[in-house]
Structure formats: C-alpha cells, structure tokens
C-alpha positions in Angstrom: 7.6 -43.0 27.0 8.4 -42.3 30.4 12.0 -42.3 30.3 14.2 -39.8 32.1 16.4 -38.1 29.3 19.1 -36.1 29.7 22.0 -34.3 27.3 25.7 -33.7 28.6 24.4 -35.1 32.1 26.9 -35.0 34.9 30.4 -35.4 34.6 30.4 -38.9 34.1 28.1 -42.2 33.8 28.8 -43.3 37.6 28.0 -39.7 38.8 24.9 -39.5 36.5 23.6 -42.8 37.4 24.1 -42.1 41.1 21.7 -38.7 40.9 18.9 -40.7 39.6 16.1 -42.0 42.0 14.8 -45.5 41.8 12.1 -44.5 39.3 14.0 -42.7 37.1 16.8 -45.2 36.9 14.3 -47.8 35.9 13.8 -46.1 32.5 16.4 -43.9 31.6 18.5 -42.2 28.9 21.4 -39.9 28.6 24.9 -39.3 27.9 27.8 -38.0 30.1 29.6 -34.7 29.6 32.8 -36.9 29.4 31.7 -38.2 25.9 33.8 -35.2 24.6 32.7 -32.7 22.1 30.6 -35.1 19.5 28.7 -31.9 17.9 29.9 -29.4 15.4 28.8 -25.6 16.2 25.7 -26.3 14.3 24.8 -28.9 16.4 25.2 -32.1 14.0 26.4 -35.2 15.4 30.3 -35.5 14.1 31.3 -38.5 16.1 29.9 -41.6 17.7 27.9 -41.0 20.8 27.3 -43.7 23.2 24.0 -43.5 25.2 23.8 -44.9 28.9 20.2 -46.4 29.3 17.9 -48.6 31.0 14.6 -50.0 30.1 13.9 -51.3 26.5 16.7 -50.7 24.4 14.8 -51.7 21.1 12.0 -49.1 22.0 14.7 -46.4 22.8 16.3 -47.3 19.4 13.0 -47.2 17.6 12.2 -43.7 19.2 15.6 -42.3 18.1 15.2 -43.9 14.6 11.7 -42.0 14.3 13.8 -38.9 14.3 16.5 -40.0 11.6 19.0 -41.3 14.0 20.9 -44.3 13.0 21.4 -46.4 15.9 23.9 -49.7 16.8 23.3 -51.9 20.2 25.2 -55.2 20.7 22.2 -56.7 22.4 23.6 -56.7 26.0 22.1 -54.5 28.6 25.4 -53.4 30.0 26.1 -52.0 26.8 25.6 -48.6 25.5 23.4 -47.7 22.5 25.8 -46.2 20.0 24.1 -43.1 18.0 26.1 -43.3 14.5 26.7 -39.8 12.6 25.4 -39.5 9.2 27.7 -39.8 6.2 
C-alpha cells in the first residue's frame, strides 16, 4: 500500500516522526519504543498498542483487520489507531 512501516521504532513518537523524510511521513504506520512491553514472550499482544500513523486511517485499519487484528480509532487525524489484544 506504499506505507513506511516500523515496529518498536525510535525511542518516542517525536523522534520517530523527525527521522522520516517527507515522502515517508506522508504515509506511515509505526509504534515507538516507549509504548512499553505490550507483547508476551510468544509475541502475542497483551495490552493495547497505539499506532502513530499518517495517510488513510481506514485503509490502515482494513489492512490490519485482514490479518485478524482488532482496531479502534476515534476518527480524528491527531489520534492514534489502537490495536486491541484478543480476549
């Protein structure tokens, strides 16, 4: 879909955004290291994960849904997309 994507990217959102060039910053999805440990040792999500993003939130959420991930977004561009752990 042409997005820059990264996991556990930089120390915080501010540093992560500042590291991206203009093209990457226009369509990006990542979470920063300061999100804490939201995965167990098997790599399963155990707590809510907040994604920083730019581009089309509905496209991003649709892509995550295709891989079985539940998401929530309040509908504002300045708010994170939340990935919700199962059960």
